N, CA, C, O and CB atoms as a CASP TS submission, in Angstrom:
PFRMAT TS
TARGET T0000
AUTHOR 0000-0000-0000
METHOD Language model
MODEL 1
PARENT N/A
ATOM      1  N   MET     1      -7.296  41.778   4.126  1.00  0.00           N
ATOM      2  CA  MET     1      -7.136  42.559   2.929  1.00  0.00           C
ATOM      3  C   MET     1      -6.764  41.603   1.810  1.00  0.00           C
ATOM      4  O   MET     1      -6.005  40.653   2.004  1.00  0.00           O
ATOM      5  CB  MET     1      -6.070  43.673   3.113  1.00  0.00           C
ATOM      6  N   GLY     2      -7.306  41.873   0.652  1.00  0.00           N
ATOM      7  CA  GLY     2      -7.033  41.037  -0.508  1.00  0.00           C
ATOM      8  C   GLY     2      -5.881  41.590  -1.336  1.00  0.00           C
ATOM      9  O   GLY     2      -5.303  42.624  -1.001  1.00  0.00           O
ATOM     10  N   ALA     3      -5.558  40.899  -2.409  1.00  0.00           N
ATOM     11  CA  ALA     3      -4.445  41.293  -3.272  1.00  0.00           C
ATOM     12  C   ALA     3      -4.634  42.695  -3.848  1.00  0.00           C
ATOM     13  O   ALA     3      -3.669  43.448  -3.973  1.00  0.00           O
ATOM     14  CB  ALA     3      -4.283  40.291  -4.403  1.00  0.00           C
ATOM     15  N   HIS     4      -5.855  43.043  -4.193  1.00  0.00           N
ATOM     16  CA  HIS     4      -6.112  44.375  -4.753  1.00  0.00           C
ATOM     17  C   HIS     4      -5.766  45.471  -3.740  1.00  0.00           C
ATOM     18  O   HIS     4      -5.135  46.470  -4.086  1.00  0.00           O
ATOM     19  CB  HIS     4      -7.589  44.500  -5.186  1.00  0.00           C
ATOM     20  N   GLU     5      -6.180  45.276  -2.506  1.00  0.00           N
ATOM     21  CA  GLU     5      -5.881  46.259  -1.471  1.00  0.00           C
ATOM     22  C   GLU     5      -4.379  46.341  -1.200  1.00  0.00           C
ATOM     23  O   GLU     5      -3.844  47.421  -0.952  1.00  0.00           O
ATOM     24  CB  GLU     5      -6.629  45.915  -0.183  1.00  0.00           C
ATOM     25  N   ILE     6      -3.714  45.207  -1.249  1.00  0.00           N
ATOM     26  CA  ILE     6      -2.259  45.207  -1.070  1.00  0.00           C
ATOM     27  C   ILE     6      -1.597  45.979  -2.203  1.00  0.00           C
ATOM     28  O   ILE     6      -0.687  46.773  -1.967  1.00  0.00           O
ATOM     29  CB  ILE     6      -1.709  43.761  -1.010  1.00  0.00           C
ATOM     30  N   ARG     7      -2.048  45.752  -3.420  1.00  0.00           N
ATOM     31  CA  ARG     7      -1.510  46.493  -4.576  1.00  0.00           C
ATOM     32  C   ARG     7      -1.664  47.995  -4.378  1.00  0.00           C
ATOM     33  O   ARG     7      -0.733  48.756  -4.642  1.00  0.00           O
ATOM     34  CB  ARG     7      -2.218  46.061  -5.878  1.00  0.00           C
ATOM     35  N   GLU     8      -2.823  48.420  -3.918  1.00  0.00           N
ATOM     36  CA  GLU     8      -3.063  49.847  -3.690  1.00  0.00           C
ATOM     37  C   GLU     8      -2.152  50.396  -2.600  1.00  0.00           C
ATOM     38  O   GLU     8      -1.587  51.480  -2.749  1.00  0.00           O
ATOM     39  CB  GLU     8      -4.526  50.088  -3.316  1.00  0.00           C
ATOM     40  N   ARG     9      -2.006  49.646  -1.494  1.00  0.00           N
ATOM     41  CA  ARG     9      -1.169  50.103  -0.382  1.00  0.00           C
ATOM     42  C   ARG     9       0.301  50.175  -0.769  1.00  0.00           C
ATOM     43  O   ARG     9       1.059  50.958  -0.197  1.00  0.00           O
ATOM     44  CB  ARG     9      -1.338  49.183   0.815  1.00  0.00           C
ATOM     45  N   LEU    10       0.708  49.359  -1.740  1.00  0.00           N
ATOM     46  CA  LEU    10       2.086  49.365  -2.213  1.00  0.00           C
ATOM     47  C   LEU    10       2.307  50.400  -3.318  1.00  0.00           C
ATOM     48  O   LEU    10       3.352  50.413  -3.968  1.00  0.00           O
ATOM     49  CB  LEU    10       2.469  47.983  -2.715  1.00  0.00           C
ATOM     50  N   GLY    11       1.339  51.242  -3.519  1.00  0.00           N
ATOM     51  CA  GLY    11       1.511  52.326  -4.490  1.00  0.00           C
ATOM     52  C   GLY    11       1.047  51.990  -5.886  1.00  0.00           C
ATOM     53  O   GLY    11       1.505  52.603  -6.850  1.00  0.00           O
ATOM     54  N   GLY    12       0.157  51.040  -6.020  1.00  0.00           N
ATOM     55  CA  GLY    12      -0.381  50.707  -7.333  1.00  0.00           C
ATOM     56  C   GLY    12       0.527  49.804  -8.153  1.00  0.00           C
ATOM     57  O   GLY    12       0.601  49.932  -9.375  1.00  0.00           O
ATOM     58  N   VAL    13       1.227  48.879  -7.469  1.00  0.00           N
ATOM     59  CA  VAL    13       2.101  47.958  -8.200  1.00  0.00           C
ATOM     60  C   VAL    13       1.270  47.033  -9.081  1.00  0.00           C
ATOM     61  O   VAL    13       0.062  46.891  -8.893  1.00  0.00           O
ATOM     62  CB  VAL    13       2.968  47.132  -7.220  1.00  0.00           C
ATOM     63  N   SER    14       1.937  46.411 -10.040  1.00  0.00           N
ATOM     64  CA  SER    14       1.247  45.493 -10.957  1.00  0.00           C
ATOM     65  C   SER    14       0.815  44.224 -10.223  1.00  0.00           C
ATOM     66  O   SER    14       1.281  43.938  -9.120  1.00  0.00           O
ATOM     67  CB  SER    14       2.160  45.133 -12.153  1.00  0.00           C
ATOM     68  N   ARG    15      -0.067  43.484 -10.846  1.00  0.00           N
ATOM     69  CA  ARG    15      -0.496  42.207 -10.269  1.00  0.00           C
ATOM     70  C   ARG    15       0.698  41.267 -10.118  1.00  0.00           C
ATOM     71  O   ARG    15       0.829  40.568  -9.113  1.00  0.00           O
ATOM     72  CB  ARG    15      -1.590  41.551 -11.148  1.00  0.00           C
ATOM     73  N   GLN    16       1.556  41.260 -11.122  1.00  0.00           N
ATOM     74  CA  GLN    16       2.726  40.391 -11.078  1.00  0.00           C
ATOM     75  C   GLN    16       3.640  40.757  -9.910  1.00  0.00           C
ATOM     76  O   GLN    16       4.138  39.877  -9.208  1.00  0.00           O
ATOM     77  CB  GLN    16       3.498  40.471 -12.399  1.00  0.00           C
ATOM     78  N   ARG    17       3.860  42.059  -9.700  1.00  0.00           N
ATOM     79  CA  ARG    17       4.721  42.504  -8.606  1.00  0.00           C
ATOM     80  C   ARG    17       4.088  42.171  -7.264  1.00  0.00           C
ATOM     81  O   ARG    17       4.782  41.742  -6.342  1.00  0.00           O
ATOM     82  CB  ARG    17       4.992  44.015  -8.706  1.00  0.00           C
ATOM     83  N   ALA    18       2.785  42.361  -7.144  1.00  0.00           N
ATOM     84  CA  ALA    18       2.093  42.024  -5.900  1.00  0.00           C
ATOM     85  C   ALA    18       2.229  40.525  -5.617  1.00  0.00           C
ATOM     86  O   ALA    18       2.429  40.127  -4.470  1.00  0.00           O
ATOM     87  CB  ALA    18       0.597  42.430  -5.978  1.00  0.00           C
ATOM     88  N   TYR    19       2.121  39.704  -6.649  1.00  0.00           N
ATOM     89  CA  TYR    19       2.282  38.256  -6.468  1.00  0.00           C
ATOM     90  C   TYR    19       3.697  37.934  -5.986  1.00  0.00           C
ATOM     91  O   TYR    19       3.878  37.113  -5.087  1.00  0.00           O
ATOM     92  CB  TYR    19       1.981  37.504  -7.790  1.00  0.00           C
ATOM     93  N   GLN    20       4.698  38.581  -6.586  1.00  0.00           N
ATOM     94  CA  GLN    20       6.083  38.366  -6.159  1.00  0.00           C
ATOM     95  C   GLN    20       6.254  38.720  -4.685  1.00  0.00           C
ATOM     96  O   GLN    20       6.877  37.975  -3.928  1.00  0.00           O
ATOM     97  CB  GLN    20       7.049  39.199  -7.020  1.00  0.00           C
ATOM     98  N   ILE    21       5.705  39.842  -4.291  1.00  0.00           N
ATOM     99  CA  ILE    21       5.847  40.306  -2.905  1.00  0.00           C
ATOM    100  C   ILE    21       5.126  39.372  -1.939  1.00  0.00           C
ATOM    101  O   ILE    21       5.691  38.970  -0.922  1.00  0.00           O
ATOM    102  CB  ILE    21       5.302  41.736  -2.757  1.00  0.00           C
ATOM    103  N   THR    22       3.879  39.025  -2.256  1.00  0.00           N
ATOM    104  CA  THR    22       3.104  38.180  -1.342  1.00  0.00           C
ATOM    105  C   THR    22       3.608  36.745  -1.313  1.00  0.00           C
ATOM    106  O   THR    22       3.239  35.984  -0.418  1.00  0.00           O
ATOM    107  CB  THR    22       1.641  38.195  -1.735  1.00  0.00           C
ATOM    108  N   SER    23       4.441  36.361  -2.270  1.00  0.00           N
ATOM    109  CA  SER    23       5.024  35.015  -2.299  1.00  0.00           C
ATOM    110  C   SER    23       6.349  34.931  -1.552  1.00  0.00           C
ATOM    111  O   SER    23       6.892  33.841  -1.370  1.00  0.00           O
ATOM    112  CB  SER    23       5.225  34.572  -3.729  1.00  0.00           C
ATOM    113  N   ARG    24       6.870  36.069  -1.122  1.00  0.00           N
ATOM    114  CA  ARG    24       8.146  36.075  -0.399  1.00  0.00           C
ATOM    115  C   ARG    24       8.021  35.287   0.904  1.00  0.00           C
ATOM    116  O   ARG    24       6.964  35.264   1.534  1.00  0.00           O
ATOM    117  CB  ARG    24       8.601  37.525  -0.109  1.00  0.00           C
ATOM    118  N   ALA    25       9.116  34.646   1.290  1.00  0.00           N
ATOM    119  CA  ALA    25       9.113  33.847   2.521  1.00  0.00           C
ATOM    120  C   ALA    25       8.863  34.708   3.753  1.00  0.00           C
ATOM    121  O   ALA    25       8.312  34.233   4.746  1.00  0.00           O
ATOM    122  CB  ALA    25      10.437  33.105   2.672  1.00  0.00           C
ATOM    123  N   ASP    26       9.273  35.985   3.689  1.00  0.00           N
ATOM    124  CA  ASP    26       9.105  36.847   4.863  1.00  0.00           C
ATOM    125  C   ASP    26       7.793  37.619   4.872  1.00  0.00           C
ATOM    126  O   ASP    26       7.530  38.370   5.811  1.00  0.00           O
ATOM    127  CB  ASP    26      10.243  37.816   4.943  1.00  0.00           C
ATOM    128  N   PHE    27       6.963  37.448   3.840  1.00  0.00           N
ATOM    129  CA  PHE    27       5.658  38.116   3.814  1.00  0.00           C
ATOM    130  C   PHE    27       4.690  37.318   4.682  1.00  0.00           C
ATOM    131  O   PHE    27       4.757  36.089   4.707  1.00  0.00           O
ATOM    132  CB  PHE    27       5.114  38.252   2.346  1.00  0.00           C
ATOM    133  N   PRO    28       3.793  37.995   5.392  1.00  0.00           N
ATOM    134  CA  PRO    28       2.848  37.272   6.265  1.00  0.00           C
ATOM    135  C   PRO    28       2.036  36.228   5.498  1.00  0.00           C
ATOM    136  O   PRO    28       1.674  36.426   4.339  1.00  0.00           O
ATOM    137  CB  PRO    28       1.896  38.261   6.943  1.00  0.00           C
ATOM    138  N   ALA    29       1.767  35.133   6.162  1.00  0.00           N
ATOM    139  CA  ALA    29       0.924  34.090   5.569  1.00  0.00           C
ATOM    140  C   ALA    29      -0.520  34.589   5.497  1.00  0.00           C
ATOM    141  O   ALA    29      -0.970  35.325   6.375  1.00  0.00           O
ATOM    142  CB  ALA    29       1.010  32.763   6.393  1.00  0.00           C
ATOM    143  N   PRO    30      -1.237  34.189   4.457  1.00  0.00           N
ATOM    144  CA  PRO    30      -2.649  34.582   4.392  1.00  0.00           C
ATOM    145  C   PRO    30      -3.439  33.930   5.523  1.00  0.00           C
ATOM    146  O   PRO    30      -3.120  32.831   5.975  1.00  0.00           O
ATOM    147  CB  PRO    30      -3.257  34.197   3.025  1.00  0.00           C
ATOM    148  N   VAL    31      -4.473  34.633   5.966  1.00  0.00           N
ATOM    149  CA  VAL    31      -5.323  34.079   7.028  1.00  0.00           C
ATOM    150  C   VAL    31      -6.408  33.181   6.445  1.00  0.00           C
ATOM    151  O   VAL    31      -7.010  32.383   7.163  1.00  0.00           O
ATOM    152  CB  VAL    31      -5.964  35.210   7.853  1.00  0.00           C
ATOM    153  N   ALA    32      -6.657  33.311   5.139  1.00  0.00           N
ATOM    154  CA  ALA    32      -7.643  32.462   4.464  1.00  0.00           C
ATOM    155  C   ALA    32      -7.313  32.401   2.983  1.00  0.00           C
ATOM    156  O   ALA    32      -6.737  33.332   2.418  1.00  0.00           O
ATOM    157  CB  ALA    32      -9.091  32.995   4.682  1.00  0.00           C
ATOM    158  N   ASP    33      -7.685  31.293   2.368  1.00  0.00           N
ATOM    159  CA  ASP    33      -7.527  31.112   0.928  1.00  0.00           C
ATOM    160  C   ASP    33      -8.912  30.786   0.372  1.00  0.00           C
ATOM    161  O   ASP    33      -9.338  29.631   0.349  1.00  0.00           O
ATOM    162  CB  ASP    33      -6.473  29.971   0.586  1.00  0.00           C
ATOM    163  N   LEU    34      -9.598  31.831  -0.071  1.00  0.00           N
ATOM    164  CA  LEU    34     -10.978  31.714  -0.534  1.00  0.00           C
ATOM    165  C   LEU    34     -11.028  31.462  -2.031  1.00  0.00           C
ATOM    166  O   LEU    34     -10.003  31.541  -2.708  1.00  0.00           O
ATOM    167  CB  LEU    34     -11.769  32.976  -0.187  1.00  0.00           C
ATOM    168  N   ALA    35     -12.194  31.163  -2.547  1.00  0.00           N
ATOM    169  CA  ALA    35     -12.359  30.968  -3.984  1.00  0.00           C
ATOM    170  C   ALA    35     -11.961  32.231  -4.756  1.00  0.00           C
ATOM    171  O   ALA    35     -11.466  32.146  -5.880  1.00  0.00           O
ATOM    172  CB  ALA    35     -13.813  30.582  -4.307  1.00  0.00           C
ATOM    173  N   GLN    36     -12.180  33.397  -4.150  1.00  0.00           N
ATOM    174  CA  GLN    36     -11.836  34.666  -4.793  1.00  0.00           C
ATOM    175  C   GLN    36     -10.366  35.020  -4.650  1.00  0.00           C
ATOM    176  O   GLN    36      -9.894  35.954  -5.299  1.00  0.00           O
ATOM    177  CB  GLN    36     -12.674  35.775  -4.221  1.00  0.00           C
ATOM    178  N   GLY    37      -9.638  34.303  -3.823  1.00  0.00           N
ATOM    179  CA  GLY    37      -8.221  34.557  -3.633  1.00  0.00           C
ATOM    180  C   GLY    37      -7.840  34.563  -2.165  1.00  0.00           C
ATOM    181  O   GLY    37      -8.665  34.339  -1.280  1.00  0.00           O
ATOM    182  N   LYS    38      -6.577  34.825  -1.939  1.00  0.00           N
ATOM    183  CA  LYS    38      -6.058  34.835  -0.570  1.00  0.00           C
ATOM    184  C   LYS    38      -6.424  36.134   0.132  1.00  0.00           C
ATOM    185  O   LYS    38      -6.625  37.173  -0.497  1.00  0.00           O
ATOM    186  CB  LYS    38      -4.533  34.643  -0.568  1.00  0.00           C
ATOM    187  N   VAL    39      -6.504  36.043   1.463  1.00  0.00           N
ATOM    188  CA  VAL    39      -6.831  37.196   2.300  1.00  0.00           C
ATOM    189  C   VAL    39      -5.804  37.251   3.425  1.00  0.00           C
ATOM    190  O   VAL    39      -5.516  36.245   4.074  1.00  0.00           O
ATOM    191  CB  VAL    39      -8.302  37.105   2.867  1.00  0.00           C
ATOM    192  N   TRP    40      -5.259  38.445   3.643  1.00  0.00           N
ATOM    193  CA  TRP    40      -4.247  38.662   4.671  1.00  0.00           C
ATOM    194  C   TRP    40      -4.794  39.562   5.762  1.00  0.00           C
ATOM    195  O   TRP    40      -5.700  40.364   5.535  1.00  0.00           O
ATOM    196  CB  TRP    40      -2.974  39.270   4.064  1.00  0.00           C
ATOM    197  N   SER    41      -4.232  39.415   6.938  1.00  0.00           N
ATOM    198  CA  SER    41      -4.553  40.307   8.043  1.00  0.00           C
ATOM    199  C   SER    41      -3.993  41.692   7.733  1.00  0.00           C
ATOM    200  O   SER    41      -2.809  41.833   7.425  1.00  0.00           O
ATOM    201  CB  SER    41      -3.986  39.763   9.388  1.00  0.00           C
ATOM    202  N   THR    42      -4.837  42.702   7.814  1.00  0.00           N
ATOM    203  CA  THR    42      -4.387  44.074   7.558  1.00  0.00           C
ATOM    204  C   THR    42      -3.260  44.451   8.505  1.00  0.00           C
ATOM    205  O   THR    42      -2.282  45.068   8.084  1.00  0.00           O
ATOM    206  CB  THR    42      -5.554  45.066   7.703  1.00  0.00           C
ATOM    207  N   ASP    43      -3.380  44.090   9.770  1.00  0.00           N
ATOM    208  CA  ASP    43      -2.340  44.412  10.751  1.00  0.00           C
ATOM    209  C   ASP    43      -1.007  43.773  10.372  1.00  0.00           C
ATOM    210  O   ASP    43       0.040  44.411  10.481  1.00  0.00           O
ATOM    211  CB  ASP    43      -2.765  43.950  12.151  1.00  0.00           C
ATOM    212  N   ASP    44      -1.041  42.517   9.928  1.00  0.00           N
ATOM    213  CA  ASP    44       0.186  41.822   9.530  1.00  0.00           C
ATOM    214  C   ASP    44       0.835  42.489   8.319  1.00  0.00           C
ATOM    215  O   ASP    44       2.050  42.685   8.286  1.00  0.00           O
ATOM    216  CB  ASP    44      -0.112  40.352   9.220  1.00  0.00           C
ATOM    217  N   VAL    45       0.026  42.831   7.334  1.00  0.00           N
ATOM    218  CA  VAL    45       0.554  43.462   6.118  1.00  0.00           C
ATOM    219  C   VAL    45       1.118  44.843   6.437  1.00  0.00           C
ATOM    220  O   VAL    45       2.197  45.197   5.961  1.00  0.00           O
ATOM    221  CB  VAL    45      -0.546  43.572   5.037  1.00  0.00           C
ATOM    222  N   GLU    46       0.402  45.621   7.234  1.00  0.00           N
ATOM    223  CA  GLU    46       0.871  46.954   7.602  1.00  0.00           C
ATOM    224  C   GLU    46       2.195  46.874   8.356  1.00  0.00           C
ATOM    225  O   GLU    46       3.095  47.680   8.118  1.00  0.00           O
ATOM    226  CB  GLU    46      -0.182  47.678   8.454  1.00  0.00           C
ATOM    227  N   ALA    47       2.321  45.907   9.265  1.00  0.00           N
ATOM    228  CA  ALA    47       3.564  45.742  10.023  1.00  0.00           C
ATOM    229  C   ALA    47       4.706  45.362   9.081  1.00  0.00           C
ATOM    230  O   ALA    47       5.814  45.881   9.218  1.00  0.00           O
ATOM    231  CB  ALA    47       3.394  44.668  11.128  1.00  0.00           C
ATOM    232  N   TRP    48       4.453  44.474   8.139  1.00  0.00           N
ATOM    233  CA  TRP    48       5.474  44.070   7.165  1.00  0.00           C
ATOM    234  C   TRP    48       5.906  45.271   6.327  1.00  0.00           C
ATOM    235  O   TRP    48       7.097  45.481   6.099  1.00  0.00           O
ATOM    236  CB  TRP    48       4.941  42.938   6.249  1.00  0.00           C
ATOM    237  N   MET    49       4.935  46.052   5.872  1.00  0.00           N
ATOM    238  CA  MET    49       5.247  47.216   5.040  1.00  0.00           C
ATOM    239  C   MET    49       6.069  48.238   5.822  1.00  0.00           C
ATOM    240  O   MET    49       6.989  48.846   5.275  1.00  0.00           O
ATOM    241  CB  MET    49       3.954  47.865   4.514  1.00  0.00           C
ATOM    242  N   LYS    50       5.748  48.425   7.071  1.00  0.00           N
ATOM    243  CA  LYS    50       6.476  49.394   7.894  1.00  0.00           C
ATOM    244  C   LYS    50       7.966  49.024   7.964  1.00  0.00           C
ATOM    245  O   LYS    50       8.831  49.888   7.816  1.00  0.00           O
ATOM    246  CB  LYS    50       5.866  49.459   9.322  1.00  0.00           C
ATOM    247  N   VAL    51       8.254  47.761   8.186  1.00  0.00           N
ATOM    248  CA  VAL    51       9.640  47.296   8.262  1.00  0.00           C
ATOM    249  C   VAL    51      10.330  47.413   6.905  1.00  0.00           C
ATOM    250  O   VAL    51      11.447  47.922   6.819  1.00  0.00           O
ATOM    251  CB  VAL    51       9.693  45.842   8.757  1.00  0.00           C
ATOM    252  N   HIS    52       9.677  46.950   5.855  1.00  0.00           N
ATOM    253  CA  HIS    52      10.319  46.897   4.552  1.00  0.00           C
ATOM    254  C   HIS    52      10.402  48.256   3.872  1.00  0.00           C
ATOM    255  O   HIS    52      11.329  48.493   3.098  1.00  0.00           O
ATOM    256  CB  HIS    52       9.586  45.938   3.668  1.00  0.00           C
ATOM    257  N   ARG    53       9.490  49.126   4.129  1.00  0.00           N
ATOM    258  CA  ARG    53       9.603  50.488   3.600  1.00  0.00           C
ATOM    259  C   ARG    53      10.767  51.202   4.264  1.00  0.00           C
ATOM    260  O   ARG    53      11.479  51.967   3.612  1.00  0.00           O
ATOM    261  CB  ARG    53       8.292  51.278   3.818  1.00  0.00           C
ATOM    262  N   LYS    54      10.970  50.959   5.560  1.00  0.00           N
ATOM    263  CA  LYS    54      12.099  51.566   6.258  1.00  0.00           C
ATOM    264  C   LYS    54      13.413  51.082   5.641  1.00  0.00           C
ATOM    265  O   LYS    54      14.334  51.874   5.444  1.00  0.00           O
ATOM    266  CB  LYS    54      12.052  51.231   7.771  1.00  0.00           C
ATOM    267  N   GLU    55      13.501  49.795   5.337  1.00  0.00           N
ATOM    268  CA  GLU    55      14.699  49.245   4.699  1.00  0.00           C
ATOM    269  C   GLU    55      14.945  49.921   3.360  1.00  0.00           C
ATOM    270  O   GLU    55      16.084  50.258   3.040  1.00  0.00           O
ATOM    271  CB  GLU    55      14.567  47.725   4.510  1.00  0.00           C
ATOM    272  N   GLN    56      13.890  50.124   2.571  1.00  0.00           N
ATOM    273  CA  GLN    56      14.025  50.800   1.281  1.00  0.00           C
ATOM    274  C   GLN    56      14.513  52.224   1.479  1.00  0.00           C
ATOM    275  O   GLN    56      15.424  52.667   0.779  1.00  0.00           O
ATOM    276  CB  GLN    56      12.688  50.796   0.522  1.00  0.00           C
ATOM    277  N   ASP    57      13.924  52.947   2.421  1.00  0.00           N
ATOM    278  CA  ASP    57      14.324  54.328   2.688  1.00  0.00           C
ATOM    279  C   ASP    57      15.786  54.409   3.097  1.00  0.00           C
ATOM    280  O   ASP    57      16.501  55.323   2.686  1.00  0.00           O
ATOM    281  CB  ASP    57      13.445  54.935   3.776  1.00  0.00           C
ATOM    282  N   ASP    58      16.232  53.446   3.911  1.00  0.00           N
ATOM    283  CA  ASP    58      17.620  53.430   4.373  1.00  0.00           C
ATOM    284  C   ASP    58      18.599  53.202   3.233  1.00  0.00           C
ATOM    285  O   ASP    58      19.693  53.767   3.241  1.00  0.00           O
ATOM    286  CB  ASP    58      17.808  52.358   5.428  1.00  0.00           C
ATOM    287  N   THR    59      18.233  52.395   2.263  1.00  0.00           N
ATOM    288  CA  THR    59      19.136  52.103   1.156  1.00  0.00           C
ATOM    289  C   THR    59      19.112  53.181   0.095  1.00  0.00           C
ATOM    290  O   THR    59      20.072  53.316  -0.664  1.00  0.00           O
ATOM    291  CB  THR    59      18.787  50.779   0.538  1.00  0.00           C
ATOM    292  N   GLU    60      18.041  53.953   0.020  1.00  0.00           N
ATOM    293  CA  GLU    60      17.924  54.995  -0.977  1.00  0.00           C
ATOM    294  C   GLU    60      18.658  56.257  -0.566  1.00  0.00           C
ATOM    295  O   GLU    60      19.060  57.035  -1.432  1.00  0.00           O
ATOM    296  CB  GLU    60      16.477  55.303  -1.234  1.00  0.00           C
ATOM    297  N   GLY    61      18.849  56.490   0.740  1.00  0.00           N
ATOM    298  CA  GLY    61      19.425  57.723   1.249  1.00  0.00           C
ATOM    299  C   GLY    61      20.888  57.735   1.080  1.00  0.00           C
ATOM    300  O   GLY    61      21.545  58.706   1.456  1.00  0.00           O
TER
END
């Protein structure tokens, strides 16, 4: 999945916010860095989101 798909899965965050998130040390490493941009494993991104969304939900409650 590319940055655009990640932005959509994160609820339509800005490009800047998506860059901040994908640059985090705990975010999965891209599986490829193409001329069009980085590409991440969908499974890796989904697993990361599952953990981090749970953390957000826990702090909001």
